[in-house]
One Martini backbone bead per residue (centre of mass of N, CA, C, O) as a GRO file, in nm:
protein
  180
    1MET     BB    1   0.095   0.037   0.024
    2SER     BB    2   0.073   0.346  -0.020
    3PHE     BB    3   0.095   0.648   0.118
    4LYS     BB    4  -0.145   0.765  -0.026
    5ASN     BB    5  -0.346   0.543   0.054
    6TYR     BB    6  -0.298   0.555   0.357
    7ALA     BB    7  -0.371   0.852   0.396
    8TYR     BB    8  -0.654   0.826   0.280
    9GLY     BB    9  -0.753   0.618   0.487
   10GLU     BB   10  -0.704   0.790   0.736
   11PHE     BB   11  -0.877   1.022   0.649
   12ARG     BB   12  -1.138   0.859   0.630
   13ASN     BB   13  -1.136   0.758   0.923
   14SER     BB   14  -1.128   1.037   1.060
   15ARG     BB   15  -1.391   1.131   0.932
   16TYR     BB   16  -1.563   0.909   1.057
   17ILE     BB   17  -1.498   0.972   1.350
   18MET     BB   18  -1.589   1.268   1.346
   19LYS     BB   19  -1.875   1.209   1.251
   20ASN     BB   20  -1.945   1.024   1.489
   21GLN     BB   21  -1.892   1.240   1.710
   22LEU     BB   22  -2.092   1.448   1.603
   23SER     BB   23  -2.343   1.268   1.622
   24LYS     BB   24  -2.321   1.221   1.929
   25LYS     BB   25  -2.335   1.518   2.006
   26LYS     BB   26  -2.610   1.572   1.872
   27ILE     BB   27  -2.769   1.365   2.033
   28ILE     BB   28  -2.715   1.486   2.311
   29GLU     BB   29  -2.831   1.764   2.249
   30LEU     BB   30  -3.114   1.665   2.172
   31ILE     BB   31  -3.180   1.533   2.441
   32LEU     BB   32  -3.150   1.789   2.614
   33ILE     BB   33  -3.366   1.953   2.467
   34ILE     BB   34  -3.600   1.760   2.523
   35ILE     BB   35  -3.582   1.773   2.829
   36ILE     BB   36  -3.623   2.076   2.860
   37ILE     BB   37  -3.891   2.099   2.709
   38GLY     BB   38  -4.041   1.892   2.882
   39THR     BB   39  -4.013   2.034   3.152
   40PHE     BB   40  -4.148   2.302   3.072
   41SER     BB   41  -4.416   2.176   2.984
   42ILE     BB   42  -4.496   2.052   3.251
   43VAL     BB   43  -4.486   2.309   3.418
   44PHE     BB   44  -4.685   2.472   3.247
   45LEU     BB   45  -4.928   2.265   3.250
   46GLU     BB   46  -4.895   2.218   3.590
   47ARG     BB   47  -4.904   2.491   3.754
   48GLU     BB   48  -5.181   2.471   3.893
   49ASN     BB   49  -5.099   2.212   4.064
   50LEU     BB   50  -4.831   2.348   4.203
   51ARG     BB   51  -5.000   2.562   4.333
   52PHE     BB   52  -5.070   2.732   4.609
   53GLU     BB   53  -5.389   2.758   4.761
   54TYR     BB   54  -5.611   2.953   4.884
   55PRO     BB   55  -5.887   3.007   5.004
   56LYS     BB   56  -6.205   3.073   4.839
   57THR     BB   57  -6.433   3.264   4.725
   58GLU     BB   58  -6.630   3.366   4.479
   59GLU     BB   59  -6.478   3.660   4.470
   60MET     BB   60  -6.258   3.657   4.707
   61PRO     BB   61  -5.974   3.639   4.844
   62ILE     BB   62  -5.781   3.469   5.088
   63ARG     BB   63  -5.594   3.587   5.373
   64GLY     BB   64  -5.329   3.618   5.588
   65ILE     BB   65  -5.313   3.756   5.922
   66TYR     BB   66  -5.157   3.974   6.174
   67ILE     BB   67  -5.254   4.063   6.513
   68ASN     BB   68  -5.072   4.031   6.769
   69ASP     BB   69  -5.026   3.723   6.678
   70ILE     BB   70  -5.310   3.705   6.541
   71PRO     BB   71  -5.471   3.495   6.351
   72MET     BB   72  -5.627   3.559   6.022
   73TRP     BB   73  -5.895   3.568   5.797
   74VAL     BB   74  -5.923   3.745   5.477
   75ASN     BB   75  -6.093   3.928   5.276
   76VAL     BB   76  -6.017   4.084   4.963
   77ALA     BB   77  -6.053   4.432   4.891
   78ILE     BB   78  -5.999   4.619   4.578
   79SER     BB   79  -6.226   4.693   4.431
   80ALA     BB   80  -6.478   4.913   4.421
   81LYS     BB   81  -6.704   4.708   4.467
   82GLU     BB   82  -6.580   4.561   4.712
   83ILE     BB   83  -6.551   4.813   4.889
   84ASN     BB   84  -6.856   4.901   4.887
   85THR     BB   85  -6.967   4.627   5.001
   86GLY     BB   86  -6.817   4.430   5.167
   87LEU     BB   87  -7.022   4.290   5.432
   88SER     BB   88  -7.268   4.319   5.291
   89GLY     BB   89  -7.533   4.077   5.344
   90ARG     BB   90  -7.423   3.930   5.565
   91ILE     BB   91  -7.502   3.740   5.838
   92THR     BB   92  -7.202   3.652   5.912
   93LEU     BB   93  -6.892   3.616   6.113
   94GLU     BB   94  -6.638   3.446   6.170
   95ALA     BB   95  -6.416   3.361   6.376
   96GLY     BB   96  -6.113   3.492   6.258
   97GLN     BB   97  -6.253   3.697   6.064
   98GLY     BB   98  -6.250   3.915   5.760
   99MET     BB   99  -6.187   4.242   5.606
  100LEU     BB  100  -5.973   4.364   5.350
  101PHE     BB  101  -5.874   4.692   5.265
  102ILE     BB  102  -5.741   4.822   4.955
  103PHE     BB  103  -5.580   5.109   4.880
  104ASP     BB  104  -5.410   5.332   4.675
  105LYS     BB  105  -5.389   5.550   4.915
  106PRO     BB  106  -5.342   5.748   5.160
  107ASP     BB  107  -5.636   5.812   5.374
  108PHE     BB  108  -5.977   5.913   5.475
  109TYR     BB  109  -6.146   5.644   5.490
  110GLY     BB  110  -6.474   5.547   5.465
  111MET     BB  111  -6.725   5.381   5.667
  112TRP     BB  112  -7.013   5.171   5.642
  113MET     BB  113  -7.352   5.004   5.727
  114LYS     BB  114  -7.468   4.905   5.474
  115ASP     BB  115  -7.645   4.613   5.491
  116MET     BB  116  -7.598   4.524   5.775
  117ASN     BB  117  -7.620   4.236   6.034
  118PHE     BB  118  -7.367   4.336   6.210
  119PRO     BB  119  -7.135   4.414   6.425
  120ILE     BB  120  -6.821   4.609   6.429
  121ASP     BB  121  -6.480   4.643   6.370
  122ILE     BB  122  -6.253   4.912   6.285
  123ILE     BB  123  -5.932   4.892   6.116
  124TRP     BB  124  -5.665   5.113   6.071
  125ILE     BB  125  -5.390   5.125   5.827
  126ASP     BB  126  -5.084   5.196   5.737
  127GLU     BB  127  -4.799   5.175   5.531
  128LYS     BB  128  -4.642   5.052   5.805
  129LEU     BB  129  -4.846   4.859   5.956
  130LYS     BB  130  -5.007   5.061   6.145
  131ILE     BB  131  -5.223   5.137   6.380
  132VAL     BB  132  -5.441   5.443   6.367
  133ASP     BB  133  -5.739   5.309   6.407
  134ILE     BB  134  -6.046   5.251   6.613
  135LYS     BB  135  -6.371   5.107   6.576
  136THR     BB  136  -6.612   5.013   6.804
  137GLN     BB  137  -6.916   4.882   6.793
  138VAL     BB  138  -7.043   4.900   6.510
  139SER     BB  139  -7.351   4.958   6.406
  140GLN     BB  140  -7.596   4.855   6.178
  141LYS     BB  141  -7.776   5.128   6.260
  142SER     BB  142  -7.574   5.377   6.162
  143TYR     BB  143  -7.695   5.419   5.907
  144PRO     BB  144  -7.524   5.687   5.729
  145GLU     BB  145  -7.280   5.675   5.881
  146ILE     BB  146  -6.934   5.783   5.873
  147PHE     BB  147  -6.620   5.626   5.916
  148ARG     BB  148  -6.310   5.772   6.028
  149PRO     BB  149  -5.993   5.829   6.053
  150ALA     BB  150  -5.749   6.019   6.221
  151GLN     BB  151  -5.569   5.891   6.001
  152LYS     BB  152  -5.407   5.790   5.752
  153ALA     BB  153  -5.493   5.516   5.525
  154LEU     BB  154  -5.441   5.198   5.336
  155TYR     BB  155  -5.605   5.026   5.546
  156ALA     BB  156  -5.881   4.796   5.624
  157ILE     BB  157  -6.057   4.629   5.898
  158GLU     BB  158  -6.316   4.392   5.933
  159VAL     BB  159  -6.467   4.288   6.239
  160ASN     BB  160  -6.584   4.168   6.494
  161ALA     BB  161  -6.723   4.260   6.757
  162SER     BB  162  -6.468   4.285   7.014
  163PHE     BB  163  -6.197   4.192   6.896
  164SER     BB  164  -6.009   4.417   7.003
  165GLU     BB  165  -6.064   4.375   7.305
  166LEU     BB  166  -6.012   4.062   7.332
  167ASN     BB  167  -5.702   4.119   7.185
  168ASN     BB  168  -5.563   4.390   7.260
  169ILE     BB  169  -5.617   4.609   7.042
  170LYS     BB  170  -5.415   4.891   6.930
  171ILE     BB  171  -5.281   5.171   6.882
  172GLY     BB  172  -4.960   5.086   6.715
  173ASP     BB  173  -4.994   4.828   6.613
  174LYS     BB  174  -4.895   4.552   6.433
  175VAL     BB  175  -4.911   4.429   6.093
  176ILE     BB  176  -4.945   4.121   5.908
  177LEU     BB  177  -4.922   4.072   5.565
  178GLN     BB  178  -5.037   3.800   5.333
  179ILE     BB  179  -4.975   3.902   5.017
  180PHE     BB  180  -4.981   3.734   4.675
   0.00000   0.00000   0.00000
């Protein structure tokens, strides 16, 4: 076998080996791409099942809050309709529950008792999550009176009457909101 033929054979073999290595590399890359796409597809398609959900009512989500280390569940009112309606029309409010109103900016937001069926405490909270005012034992018969905080508030919470007194909640206390 001449050098020329030998060299050509080696060249052909090395080309075959390189081609074989390239195809192995491409197969590995293709497998990795398929695995990545498959993983993202599963996560995307199953994301609803993977997400932890808090209990919800028909209209508003429920979130956990703490006032003086006292945990409670609150319906969150954000839209104008939810804020205007509040707890109106409900027959009762379970112990340890309430409604959290989230406003656009700190102000002297008024609360009324239109169409309410039970008395409540109203707790106003500023942007630093500090209680700035509390109105206790607000009667369902007080409508059309409007109750406003002494200082600007960004949030308000409506809870059952006497909740503030029973749990020693006072102006200056901190609130922890768990809004996701």
